C-alpha positions in Angstrom: -102.8 -29.6 15.0 -103.9 -28.3 18.4 -101.4 -26.9 20.9 -102.1 -29.0 24.0 -100.9 -28.1 27.4 -101.4 -30.1 30.6 -100.8 -28.7 34.1 -100.2 -31.2 36.9 -100.7 -29.6 40.4 -98.4 -31.7 42.5 -96.3 -31.6 45.7 -92.9 -32.9 46.8 -92.8 -36.5 48.2 -96.2 -37.3 46.7 -96.2 -40.8 45.2 -99.6 -40.3 43.6 -98.3 -37.2 41.9 -95.3 -39.2 40.4 -97.7 -42.0 39.4 -100.0 -39.6 37.6 -97.1 -37.9 35.8 -95.7 -41.2 34.6 -99.1 -42.4 33.5 -99.7 -39.1 31.6 -96.3 -39.3 29.9 -97.0 -42.8 28.8 -99.9 -41.5 26.7 -97.7 -39.1 24.8 -96.8 -40.1 21.3 -93.1 -40.4 20.6 -93.2 -37.9 17.7 -94.3 -34.3 18.3 -95.9 -34.3 14.9 -98.3 -37.0 16.0 -101.7 -36.0 17.3 -100.9 -37.3 20.7 -98.1 -34.8 21.4 -98.5 -32.4 24.3 -96.6 -30.3 26.9 -96.7 -30.9 30.6 -96.0 -28.4 33.3 -95.7 -29.5 36.9 -96.5 -27.0 39.6 -95.8 -27.6 43.3 -98.9 -26.3 45.1 -97.0 -25.8 48.3 -95.1 -23.0 46.7 -98.4 -21.1 46.1 -100.8 -20.5 49.0 -103.7 -19.8 46.6 -103.2 -23.2 45.0 -103.0 -24.9 48.5 -106.3 -23.3 49.3 -107.8 -24.5 46.0 -106.3 -28.0 45.6 -104.8 -29.1 48.9 -106.5 -32.4 49.6 -107.2 -33.1 45.9 -103.5 -33.3 44.8 -102.5 -34.5 42.3 -104.8 -32.6 40.0 -104.5 -32.6 36.2 -105.9 -29.8 34.0 -105.6 -29.4 30.3 -106.0 -26.6 27.8 -106.0 -26.4 24.0 -104.8 -23.6 21.8 -104.5 -21.2 24.8 -108.1 -21.6 25.9 -109.1 -21.7 29.6 -107.9 -25.0 31.2 -110.4 -27.6 32.4 -109.8 -30.0 35.3 -109.6 -33.6 34.0 -108.9 -35.7 37.0 -107.4 -35.9 40.5 -105.8 -38.5 42.7 -105.3 -40.9 39.8 -105.0 -40.4 36.0 -108.3 -40.9 34.2 -106.9 -42.1 30.9 -110.3 -42.1 29.3 -110.9 -38.5 30.1 -107.4 -37.5 29.0 -107.8 -39.4 25.7 -111.2 -37.8 25.1 -109.7 -34.4 25.8 -106.8 -35.1 23.4 -109.3 -36.2 20.6 -111.9 -33.4 21.0 -112.1 -31.2 18.0 -110.2 -33.6 15.7 
């Protein structure tokens, strides 16, 4: 089973960020042994000037990586469930 890690670039008081996080968590399978299991890290871009420069107006931004490979950007503003599911199923 692949080790899947998502990073949500977020900021405080961002309702779209909260919405994206909740929608992403709803896709997670209840059992970590299930193929849909993954970890989520939330990073506040406002704590990192380089991330503000990169993502400022795009927040929330979701990226994903598998097995320690370089992350890829999957969506911004709203969760693209189709893209996330495709990412989760790639290589299976």
